[in-house]
C-alpha positions in Angstrom: -0.1 0.0 0.0 1.3 3.5 -0.9 -0.2 6.8 0.6 0.7 10.3 0.2 1.5 12.1 3.6 2.9 15.6 4.0 4.5 15.5 0.5 6.0 12.1 1.1 5.3 8.8 -0.5 4.8 6.1 2.4 5.0 2.5 1.3 3.5 0.0 3.9 3.6 -3.8 3.9 1.7 -4.8 7.1 1.0 -8.3 5.6 4.9 -9.0 5.5 6.0 -7.2 8.9 4.9 -4.3 11.0 8.3 -2.8 10.5 8.1 -2.9 6.6 7.6 0.9 6.3 9.4 3.1 3.7 9.3 6.8 3.1 10.3 8.6 0.0 10.3 12.2 -1.1 11.5 14.4 -4.0 14.0 17.2 -3.0 14.6 20.4 -4.6 18.1 21.2 -5.4 20.8 23.1 -7.3 21.4 22.2 -10.9 25.0 21.4 -11.0 27.2 22.8 -13.8 27.0 20.5 -16.9 30.6 20.9 -17.9 32.0 17.3 -17.5 33.7 17.9 -14.3 32.3 15.9 -11.4 31.0 17.7 -8.4 30.0 16.7 -4.7 26.5 16.3 -3.8 24.2 19.5 -3.7 22.0 20.1 -0.7 18.4 19.5 -0.4 16.3 22.8 -0.5 13.0 21.3 0.7 10.6 18.8 -0.7 8.6 19.3 -4.0 4.7 19.5 -3.3 3.0 16.3 -4.3 -0.6 16.1 -5.4 -2.9 13.2 -6.0 -3.9 12.9 -9.6 -7.3 11.5 -8.7 -8.0 14.8 -6.9 -7.8 16.6 -10.3 -8.9 14.0 -12.8 -10.8 16.6 -15.0 -7.7 18.9 -15.4 -4.9 16.3 -16.1 -4.1 14.1 -19.3 -6.3 11.0 -19.6 -3.0 8.8 -19.4 -2.4 10.3 -16.0 -5.8 9.1 -14.8 -5.1 5.5 -16.3 -1.9 5.5 -14.5 -2.9 7.1 -11.2 -0.3 8.0 -8.9 0.7 11.6 -7.9 2.3 14.8 -9.6 5.0 17.4 -8.7 5.9 20.7 -10.4 9.3 21.5 -11.9 10.6 24.3 -13.8 12.5 23.5 -17.3 16.0 22.4 -16.4 15.3 22.3 -12.5 17.0 19.4 -10.9 15.8 17.0 -8.0 17.1 14.1 -6.0 15.2 11.2 -4.2 15.5 10.8 -0.5 14.6 7.2 0.9 14.2 6.6 4.7 13.1 3.2 6.5 12.1 4.6 9.8 12.4 1.2 11.4 15.3 0.1 9.5 13.4 -2.4 7.5 15.2 -3.1 4.1 13.8 -2.6 0.7 14.7 -3.1 -2.9 13.6 -0.1 -4.7 13.4 0.2 -8.7 13.6 3.8 -10.1 12.9 4.7 -13.9 12.7 7.9 -15.9 9.9 7.2 -18.0 10.3 3.5 -19.0 14.1 3.6 -18.6 15.7 2.2 -15.3 18.0 4.9 -13.9 20.8 2.2 -12.8 20.9 0.1 -15.9 19.6 2.2 -18.8 17.5 -0.8 -19.8 13.8 -0.8 -20.5 11.3 -1.1 -17.6 10.6 -4.7 -16.4 8.1 -5.5 -13.7 10.5 -8.0 -12.0 13.7 -7.4 -10.1 17.0 -8.2 -12.0 20.0 -9.6 -10.1 22.5 -9.2 -13.1 22.7 -6.3 -13.8 21.4 -5.2 -10.5 18.5 -2.9 -11.5 17.4 -1.7 -8.1 18.8 0.1 -5.1 18.7 -1.1 -1.6 17.3 1.1 1.2 18.2 2.2 4.0 21.8 1.4 2.7 21.1 3.9 -0.1 19.9 7.0 1.6 19.3 9.1 -1.8 19.4 8.9 -5.5 20.5 12.0 -7.6 20.6 10.8 -11.1 21.5 8.2 -13.7 24.3 5.7 -12.7 26.7 6.2 -15.6 30.0 4.9 -14.1 31.3 3.6 -10.8 30.8 6.4 -8.2 29.5 8.8 -10.9 25.9 9.7 -11.7 24.4 12.3 -14.0 22.0 14.6 -12.2 18.0 14.3 -12.8 17.2 17.3 -14.6 13.5 18.1 -15.8 13.0 19.0 -19.6 9.8 18.9 -21.8 9.1 15.8 -23.7 9.3 15.8 -27.6 12.6 18.0 -27.6 14.9 15.1 -27.5 16.4 15.6 -24.4 15.2 12.9 -21.9 17.0 9.6 -21.4 13.8 7.8 -22.7 13.9 9.7 -26.1 17.6 9.3 -26.6 17.5 5.6 -26.0 14.1 4.7 -27.5 13.5 7.4 -30.0 10.1 8.1 -28.6 8.6 10.7 -26.3 6.1 8.4 -24.7 6.0 8.3 -21.0 8.1 11.0 -19.0 7.8 11.2 -15.2 9.1 8.7 -12.8 8.2 5.2 -12.0 8.7 3.4 -8.6 8.6 -0.2 -7.8 9.2 -1.3 -4.2 9.7 -4.8 -2.7 10.2 -5.4 1.0 12.7 -7.9 2.4 11.2 -11.4 3.3 10.1 -11.4 6.9 12.1 -14.6 7.6 15.2 -12.7 6.4 14.7 -9.5 8.4 14.1 -11.4 11.7 17.3 -13.4 11.0 19.5 -10.4 10.2 21.4 -8.7 13.1 21.7 -5.4 11.0 18.1 -4.6 11.6 19.0 -3.1 15.0 21.2 -0.5 13.2 20.2 3.2 13.5 18.0 4.1 10.2 18.9 7.2 8.4 16.9 10.4 9.1 16.5 13.9 7.7 14.9 16.7 9.7 12.0 17.2 9.4 3.3 26.1 -20.3 3.0 24.6 -23.0 0.0 22.5 -24.3 2.1 19.4 -23.3 1.9 18.5 -19.7 4.6 16.0 -19.3 8.2 16.6 -18.7 10.8 13.8 -18.6 14.2 13.5 -16.7 17.4 14.2 -18.7 20.9 13.6 -17.6 22.5 16.7 -16.3 26.0 17.4 -14.9 28.4 14.8 -13.3 28.1 14.1 -9.5 30.1 11.9 -7.1 27.8 9.4 -5.8 28.1 5.8 -5.3 25.2 3.1 -6.0 25.6 0.1 -3.6 25.5 -3.3 -4.3 22.9 -5.6 -2.7 24.9 -7.1 0.1 21.6 -9.0 1.5 21.4 -11.3 -1.5 18.7 -11.6 -4.4 16.9 -14.2 -2.5 16.2 -12.0 0.4 13.4 -9.9 -1.5 9.9 -10.7 -1.4 9.0 -10.7 -4.9 5.5 -12.1 -4.3 4.7 -8.8 -2.7 5.3 -5.2 -4.2 4.0 -1.7 -4.5 4.0 0.4 -7.6 3.6 4.3 -8.1 3.7 6.6 -11.0 5.1 10.2 -10.5 4.1 12.6 -13.1 6.2 15.8 -13.6 4.2 18.9 -14.8 5.7 22.3 -15.8 5.5 24.6 -12.8 3.1 27.1 -14.7 0.7 24.2 -15.6 0.9 23.2 -12.1 -0.8 26.5 -10.9 -3.4 26.0 -13.5 -4.1 22.6 -12.5 -4.2 23.1 -8.7 -4.8 26.7 -8.3 -1.9 26.9 -5.9 1.5 28.6 -6.7 4.6 26.3 -7.4 7.7 26.8 -5.4 10.0 29.6 -6.4 13.0 28.8 -8.8 16.0 27.5 -6.8 19.2 29.4 -6.6 21.9 28.8 -9.3 25.0 26.9 -8.4 27.0 29.8 -8.6 24.9 31.9 -6.4 24.7 29.2 -3.9 28.5 28.7 -3.7 29.3 32.2 -3.7 27.1 32.5 -0.5 29.5 29.9 1.2 26.7 27.5 1.9 27.7 23.6 2.1 27.8 21.0 -0.5 28.2 17.3 0.5 30.6 14.1 0.3 29.0 10.8 1.3 30.9 7.4 1.1 30.4 4.3 2.7 33.9 2.3 2.8 32.1 -0.9 4.0 30.0 -1.4 0.8 30.9 -1.9 -2.7 29.5 0.2 -5.7 28.0 -0.8 -8.9 30.1 -0.3 -11.9 27.5 2.0 -13.8 25.8 1.3 -17.1 27.6 2.0 -20.3 24.1 2.5 -22.0 23.5 5.4 -19.7 27.1 6.6 -20.1 26.6 7.1 -24.0 23.5 9.3 -23.7 23.9 12.9 -24.2 23.7 15.3 -21.2 21.3 18.3 -21.5 24.4 20.6 -22.2 25.6 18.3 -25.0 22.3 17.9 -26.5 21.7 21.5 -26.7 25.1 22.5 -28.3 24.5 19.6 -30.9 21.2 21.1 -31.7 22.6 24.6 -32.1 20.7 26.1 -29.1 23.7 26.5 -26.8 23.9 25.8 -23.1 21.3 26.6 -20.7 21.6 29.8 -18.4 23.3 29.1 -15.0 25.8 26.7 -16.3 29.0 28.5 -15.2 31.6 26.2 -13.5 32.0 26.4 -9.7 34.5 25.5 -7.1 32.8 24.6 -3.9 35.0 25.1 -0.8 32.7 24.3 1.9 32.2 20.6 1.5 30.9 18.7 4.3 31.6 14.8 5.0 28.5 13.0 5.9 28.7 9.7 7.8 26.7 6.7 6.9 26.3 6.0 10.8 23.8 7.9 12.9 21.8 10.9 11.5 22.5 12.0 7.9 21.7 15.5 7.2 21.8 17.1 3.7 20.2 20.5 3.5 21.3 23.9 2.6 19.5 27.2 3.2 19.9 30.7 1.5 
């Protein structure tokens, strides 16, 4: 079962175990420069607002009503990252796709988990996901761009602007594996608390240092007979106001403005875990800047290189806080 609570998606599996609860939200953030230099983790600037598709069925595309789920507003070229929390430390296997393209492997969507290559991340071992896994220790940031202009990963890999948005699929660990796992007592991660076309898709932005960890529990640990799926549609911020009657959040600062103010960036490594190698299929996709240059449009504004000096190292043990404030 998945519910929307205070702009977070909450996945519950009471039929598996009372502790099987996972929360997820979408964090507003800086769009890092898309200049082929790798950057540390930008901060969270607060949650994107989420709304139920069913509450606005007469104002949204029929395809959204068919899929259900929720939607959020993003400005063109705005970035996001996804934050995961298991409040009681229960492990989950989570698949994330941009449109119908898996964000870890670059392969087309499948309803089942894949062991080789690993096409899911493990929560709470993985506290967040900022983009497409293109190499070991490197991702390309999730950046919103209108469908139909050729920027999204989905369009570049399939040639079609069909889906857009984000798909999520969550499997809990088998209850018997959880009960036998001594790690379940570990502290969980915690953070403090338009055009006529509606849809936007996720395109690859700048390079960021982030590891996607291997599944150390083993493929057989996941209860593949139980799952919860959710569609997250992305709408242009101006269209969001037209649909809901509510003002969208203001545009985030540029990376240059944020860095000049001396505010923190972040580094996060867990030396006890192995990272996935990255997907060659995703590594070959053009970033937003590369695609714009090839099309003769030039790079987007706010793409100036920055040199962060206030970089805070985050520990995988205890509380993990990743936020910045202007």
